[in-house]
C-alpha positions as CSV (number, residue, x, y, z in Angstrom):
1,M,106.7,90.8,159.2
2,N,105.2,94.6,159.3
3,S,103.2,95.7,156.4
4,V,106.2,98.3,155.4
5,S,108.4,94.8,154.8
6,K,105.1,92.8,153.3
7,E,104.3,95.9,150.6
8,K,108.2,95.7,149.9
9,K,108.1,92.0,149.6
10,N,105.0,92.3,147.9
11,S,106.5,94.6,145.1
12,T,109.5,92.7,144.4
13,F,107.8,89.8,143.3
14,K,106.0,91.6,140.7
15,Q,106.8,91.5,136.9
16,H,107.5,94.7,135.2
17,H,105.4,94.9,132.1
18,P,107.3,97.6,130.4
19,K,105.6,99.8,128.6
20,K,104.8,99.4,124.6
21,I,103.7,101.3,122.0
22,F,103.6,100.2,118.1
23,L,103.8,103.3,115.6
24,V,102.5,103.2,112.3
25,W,102.9,106.0,109.6
26,A,99.5,105.1,108.1
27,P,96.3,106.1,108.3
28,A,95.3,101.7,108.7
29,S,97.2,98.6,109.5
30,I,95.1,95.7,110.2
31,R,98.5,94.0,111.3
32,A,99.6,96.9,113.5
33,E,96.4,96.0,115.2
34,N,96.5,92.7,115.5
35,I,100.1,92.9,116.9
36,S,99.4,95.4,119.1
37,R,96.3,94.0,120.9
38,R,98.4,90.5,121.6
39,L,101.1,92.7,122.8
40,E,99.1,95.3,124.8
41,A,101.1,97.5,123.0
42,H,99.4,101.4,122.6
43,L,98.8,101.6,119.0
44,Y,99.0,105.2,117.7
45,L,98.3,105.5,113.4
46,I,99.2,109.1,112.2
47,S,99.1,110.0,108.8
48,Y,98.9,113.1,106.7
49,K,97.1,113.6,103.4
50,F,96.7,116.6,101.6
51,K,94.5,117.0,98.3
52,N,97.1,119.3,96.8
53,K,100.2,117.4,96.2
54,I,102.3,120.6,96.5
55,Y,102.0,119.7,100.1
56,F,103.6,116.4,100.3
57,P,107.0,117.7,101.4
58,I,105.5,119.0,104.5
59,K,104.3,115.5,105.4
60,Y,107.0,113.9,107.3
61,P,108.2,117.2,109.2
62,L,105.0,116.8,110.9
63,L,104.9,113.0,110.8
64,F,108.6,113.1,113.0
65,A,107.4,116.4,114.8
66,K,103.7,114.1,116.0
67,T,106.5,110.8,116.5
68,F,108.2,113.1,118.8
69,I,105.3,114.5,120.8
70,I,104.0,110.8,121.2
71,L,107.5,109.2,122.7
72,K,108.0,112.6,124.8
73,R,104.6,111.9,126.5
74,E,104.5,108.2,126.7
75,K,108.2,107.6,127.5
76,P,107.9,103.9,125.8
77,E,110.3,101.1,127.1
78,I,109.6,99.2,123.5
79,I,108.6,100.9,120.5
80,I,107.3,98.6,117.8
81,C,107.4,100.3,114.2
82,Q,106.0,99.7,110.5
83,N,108.4,99.8,107.8
84,P,107.2,101.3,105.3
85,P,108.5,103.8,105.7
86,I,111.8,103.4,107.2
87,L,111.3,107.2,107.9
88,T,109.5,106.3,111.0
89,A,112.0,104.2,112.7
90,L,114.4,106.5,111.8
91,S,112.6,109.3,113.1
92,I,112.0,106.8,116.3
93,M,115.6,106.7,117.0
94,I,116.5,110.5,116.5
95,C,113.5,111.1,118.9
96,S,114.5,108.6,121.3
97,Y,118.2,110.2,121.4
98,L,117.0,113.9,121.6
99,L,114.9,112.8,124.9
100,G,117.5,110.4,126.3
101,M,115.5,107.5,126.0
102,N,116.8,104.0,125.8
103,S,114.1,102.4,124.2
104,I,114.1,99.3,122.3
105,V,113.2,99.5,118.6
106,V,111.6,96.6,116.7
107,I,110.9,97.3,113.1
108,D,108.2,95.5,111.4
109,S,108.9,95.0,107.7
110,H,106.7,94.5,105.2
111,T,107.3,93.3,101.2
112,G,106.6,97.1,100.2
113,A,109.6,98.0,102.5
114,F,111.9,96.3,99.8
115,C,110.2,97.2,96.2
116,R,109.6,100.6,94.8
117,P,109.7,103.0,95.7
118,W,111.7,102.0,99.3
119,S,114.1,100.1,97.3
120,Y,115.8,103.2,96.5
121,L,116.3,103.6,100.3
122,K,118.6,100.3,101.1
123,T,121.1,101.6,102.4
124,L,119.3,103.8,105.2
125,N,117.3,100.5,105.3
126,K,120.3,98.2,106.1
127,I,121.4,101.6,108.8
128,V,118.7,101.5,110.7
129,M,117.8,98.0,111.0
130,K,121.2,97.4,112.0
131,R,120.7,99.4,114.8
132,A,116.8,98.4,116.0
133,A,116.9,95.6,118.8
134,E,115.1,93.2,116.0
135,T,113.8,93.4,112.6
136,I,110.1,91.2,112.5
137,V,109.5,89.9,108.9
138,T,106.2,88.5,107.3
139,N,107.6,85.5,105.4
140,V,110.3,83.3,105.4
141,E,111.4,83.9,101.7
142,L,111.5,87.7,103.0
143,Q,114.0,86.8,106.0
144,D,116.0,84.9,103.3
145,D,115.9,88.0,101.2
146,V,117.0,90.1,104.1
147,L,119.8,88.2,105.5
148,H,121.2,88.1,101.9
149,N,120.7,91.7,100.9
150,Y,121.3,93.3,103.6
151,G,123.4,91.1,106.3
152,I,120.3,91.2,108.8
153,R,119.0,88.2,110.8
154,S,115.1,88.7,111.3
155,I,112.3,87.0,112.8
156,V,109.1,85.5,110.8
157,L,105.8,86.4,112.1
158,E,103.6,85.7,109.3
159,D,100.3,87.0,108.9
160,P,97.6,86.1,109.9
161,I,99.4,86.7,113.6
162,P,98.2,83.8,115.3
163,D,95.8,84.0,118.5
164,F,98.8,82.8,121.5
165,E,96.6,82.6,124.1
166,L,94.7,80.0,121.9
167,I,98.0,78.5,121.3
168,I,98.6,77.9,125.2
169,N,95.6,77.2,126.3
170,E,96.0,74.1,123.7
171,E,98.9,73.0,125.1
172,R,97.4,72.7,129.0
């Protein structure tokens, strides 16, 4: 077998590892850090805080622009984002469309996404979550609420995030 054929055969058997990012519109998120580490996804924490509340309305356009720049540069196949705010997932979907990307969007929805003030965006939450490939919630009660109130099936990933490597090694 010549070296070109060997190389082609070896590349055929290599597993494809999709490029993953976790995008959070907050200055910190322990949950996102843990999930990112476990999934080998690059974590982006972006936020803007202004001392003067008069500048608050420009926060979301700035976050949208930063999201666009990250997606354009990274071109991820899988994008996980934290909710709240649901505007993160909406922005990801809009940016993906504008960039001609066919990324899988997964929304990690916390209890806060369904409480005030974010509960005022229930219709938007429902629309965006229905368009996501998957919605993750933090507990079974929230999973039931999301199914009952939004008609969306979700998966539960409780805190703390399990150490999958430890679980796999224990099963062997």
